[in-house]
C-alpha positions as CSV (number, residue, x, y, z in Angstrom):
1,X,93.0,120.0,94.0
2,X,96.3,118.1,94.8
3,X,96.2,114.7,96.5
4,X,97.7,116.2,99.6
5,X,94.9,118.7,99.8
6,X,92.4,115.9,99.4
7,X,94.0,113.9,102.2
8,X,93.9,117.0,104.4
9,X,90.3,117.6,103.6
10,X,89.3,114.0,104.3
11,X,91.4,113.9,107.4
12,X,89.6,117.0,108.8
13,X,86.2,115.3,108.1
14,X,87.2,112.0,109.7
15,X,88.8,113.7,112.7
16,X,85.6,115.6,113.4
17,X,83.5,112.4,113.1
18,X,85.7,110.5,115.5
19,X,85.8,113.4,117.9
20,X,82.0,113.8,117.9
21,X,81.2,110.1,118.1
22,X,80.0,108.7,121.4
23,X,81.6,105.4,120.5
24,X,84.8,104.3,118.9
25,X,84.5,104.2,115.1
26,X,85.5,101.1,113.1
27,X,87.7,101.4,110.1
28,X,85.0,99.9,107.9
29,X,82.7,102.8,109.0
30,X,85.4,105.4,108.2
31,X,86.4,103.8,104.9
32,X,82.8,103.8,103.8
33,X,82.9,107.6,104.0
34,X,85.8,107.9,101.6
35,X,86.0,107.5,97.8
36,X,87.2,104.1,96.7
37,X,90.6,105.4,95.6
38,X,91.5,106.9,99.0
39,X,93.3,104.7,101.5
40,X,92.0,105.1,105.0
41,X,95.4,104.6,106.6
42,X,96.9,107.5,104.6
43,X,94.1,109.7,105.8
44,X,94.4,108.6,109.4
45,X,98.1,109.3,109.4
46,X,97.4,112.9,108.6
47,X,95.1,113.0,111.7
48,X,97.6,111.2,113.9
49,X,100.3,113.7,112.9
50,X,98.2,116.6,114.3
51,X,98.3,115.0,117.8
52,X,101.9,114.8,118.9
53,X,103.2,114.1,122.4
54,X,102.8,117.8,123.4
55,X,99.0,117.7,123.3
56,X,96.5,116.5,125.8
57,X,94.6,114.1,123.6
58,X,95.5,111.3,121.3
59,X,93.8,109.1,118.7
60,X,93.7,105.6,120.1
61,X,92.5,102.2,119.4
62,X,89.6,101.3,121.7
63,X,88.7,97.7,121.2
64,X,88.6,97.5,117.4
65,X,87.6,101.1,116.8
66,X,89.3,104.5,116.9
67,X,88.5,107.2,119.4
68,X,90.1,110.3,120.9
69,X,91.2,109.9,124.5
70,X,93.0,112.0,127.1
71,X,96.7,111.3,126.8
72,X,97.8,109.1,129.7
73,X,100.5,111.5,130.7
74,X,97.9,114.2,131.5
75,X,94.9,112.1,132.5
76,X,95.7,112.2,136.2
77,X,96.0,116.0,136.3
78,X,92.7,116.3,134.4
79,X,91.1,113.9,136.9
80,X,92.5,115.9,139.9
81,X,90.9,119.1,138.6
82,X,87.5,117.5,138.7
83,X,87.1,116.7,135.0
84,X,86.4,113.2,133.9
85,X,89.1,111.9,131.6
86,X,88.1,109.1,129.3
């Protein structure tokens, strides 16, 4: 498996964990899930690239952890439709 494939695989796993978590996840928690030779920032860059400005959610820093949040540009419209944007 190429190193790009590995990064993509790890990115999908970390993306799912951050998405499913009820709290922001700290880098140390995420790094602990990766092999020692894989750099967390490289993996998270793959995740970030999946969420460009055309989407409704973004990966954000919340305090000292990472979490998915409604993109500010669409949060008001989501709120007006009765959904709760976080």
